[in-house]
Steps between C-alpha positions, in 0.01 A plus 500: 500500500136411434571234236804349670353160593368430150819624328710285731325196346542616138842664461723209611327295224577780247123516431497862403160495331348403834718751681381783273142395565551505876664846492239652268222359718668644810527839332128497417405388848715768661330765286152373595596499864652847475826371650770762577645641178857404598389137537330510162804665342724233653293227329563676170875490574483128557315467174771708322766279656327196352476664160874580510584131507384483139775742396460720195177321400313657792680830548197704393275312745748543782537876424121547492460311825762721667318806373174383655674445831642856494158645414338322791765604750771749383700423816560148359759655269746531790479135605792266426293261283362783281848641455647162418230410247528842335877457470457155349251624240727791416790261453293282266424810294834683505761242596828659617345846477243414773493675835680337790259328744428706810689404817165427668440228238846348543465484874127439525303177554614182317256544209613856443868394511425222244356753256780747569755229417299422180510867404874523540557181303276626215700829495824302459613602849598147590749589775243719683233232458723239662543739786130503584449278801208260455494130568296211366373429850340847522300453177208281403591197282394653171751782552783295656606339173448825313737671746767238424440547127553881524811449709632247242442750224692761698792269572513414131508869407792536749683218326461267800392198298556238769287694747231542237498120439444429863220759528317361193534157653340621822228684304421172323484317831257756644271511195281247325378392158577726204660753736746239616567403141572866420751532781673180400521629143659821620757287683559294184554814296775606739665161475505546122660838538768338716567241231354213704243339264491167689390674818250709304346192342466332846319801642273518194398136547378595845307793354327295234295291741337816642305559179171318448440339157384730227159428342526257211483632145564856614553696179462860614426705808369850550684613813251777565578696812735344753439774756266467798214650306494211252155370424641161421751401771516141371612624160749735665644211701536293187672788324743530792568128490572506128740790534671333793545181302628691200768648728575150634561356155710805402724452802517121454604553135794714616598241761498225232685716249775577748542126557528436122163319504393665176198283420355554849575872473306515171198314642482730797531823307240386249260438786578840651432664165175306459371605842585862445317494168194355674495820697569711193810627679830384341808630682846628417664243732339194348575618150867559589546159665315327213760648266789398728376140511476484122850638466626232741341245259674656203176645361615862470274582207194406706640683800508834311119520505486465877782748562321748275181447699696551822640825361150621411373433857814615686501787745787747430724335758442156338563598140881452502457139616278418208725694257803310632329166453397598147854607418653171614233302310585691182870426562418132528315526169810673352311820437758742644352826363163436668681380812714813525198729467319336799815468707594868459151597613542282810846638572364856483244439773595669830546271798486172304720270709633289214660770285844327504343181361305702236827667396660156457209396284526820292866419455403152373259663252777733381733205457248313286457814290873496437560820691803376693625830648150586631457143635830518675437844658152407622616165635784671694245738649281203597798323652595805705142516633492140611363288216814291504390179324298630204737794439807270509342269244451789260853626561634154437314480167630840395860414582462171309391692194812716537695176553631627833511154650663591834247775569210273393623222730517745793128590452385138466698389807324778691168351399617156614581647841181707539223293336326211671643163381273330249325814382496585133740792542742293706500217241559750217792649685652155569464407135665822381776478757593149382481604134714814544765292682498259209544787252792629711671161462423362848752706700346345814355164400384426853278807505375432148418138603305619805292756305424251222403237756268741686337611182451147369309401813224751407515481120250286317669237271288627210656849537778593259707604799508143632739366235718815517532465875584136478781582260633768736480256789693234324766743375547650845520149649767399249706807581467439873610140455809601302611712795411829341296616792409370842346149513166479684465262790 
């Protein structure tokens, strides 16, 4: 390749502006020297490969460059790299409907195999993509970490989260600067999905140092074009940095929220929101998490605005999540009619993975509206579908209203067994279990004592329940001491 020595100096440094200049100069020189058309067409393929690294932002440029290569030398259409790049561009345009990469591309040179793998990943053919044999050692450094990133995406699509975590970690090791930060943030996002916020926060701390400081007093930014044709690469780099940091703060907010660090979560999501607005590009995800943080702080009324904003920005597949959050917030505000409307919309969305939980929340709304038969029927459906804790709480409340104490106790004891100790649902169930046993006349004072004791440990002394539980505890202790029941050791 005519430009190989110069590119070898630029691409490992991720200096794509210089790399584009080198390739474009080589193309001009080859034309002036009347180099063989296949050689000139090959240079256009390398240029298209470079364009492809910018993703959707440069698809038009990549397609035009491929077209120029084919016009110069029609025979180039049958080469593995041309076939691979064409498949990748088709996958970006048509997703799962794209054509399958030609076998020549899958078994061609390393660069062709890299683009064939990219095409399969973009077309949601993750299993086939993972079957394309290409190694980091065969590729230049700027493609090695991208290979690991594509493979991590594919493992994630296959549900192999642990494998994806390791691949993102290797991609981070092989990359640098903002690219390394991006790979670490992908890894952190997976840790959050796994319910491991401490690990996510630790990875995010490593990512943060990869970002240079933002300019002081930055109040707005015109991102312009972030593709390789940008006339202001410095501005494009700044825009990329701002968006990367917005994502960092968004993820860190979730990590803090899931560790019950509500003040830190609020500070981080506020900064994510500020940075996105600098770009004029607020997102669904930030709006949703902003609302979740406010709910955690007991500020449901303020959260409604953010959930509404998330709903406005949501893609169809994201709408039920925002509707569910809105419904629960309305429940917390004791506005069951508005809650039920949003929750029923969420429950009616095909493929929403939390339909059982939504049904339990609908049952709660029905209960608050005084529609006990409807609440009971919906809660039983939610229980059958796996929403054990929230459905059992509603069923317990319904049975209490009917004064069916035995049935109510059965539901609350199920919550005690299934809920995590110390959570709000678990404490509520312990309180109710102790109270029902008291209303039944303490048939088993030892059990009543244990439930009251467990509930007291997590009940604030200012809560009305505190005094009630103390009375139950003392009464049960008295009955145990009088021999009516087993004495605790």
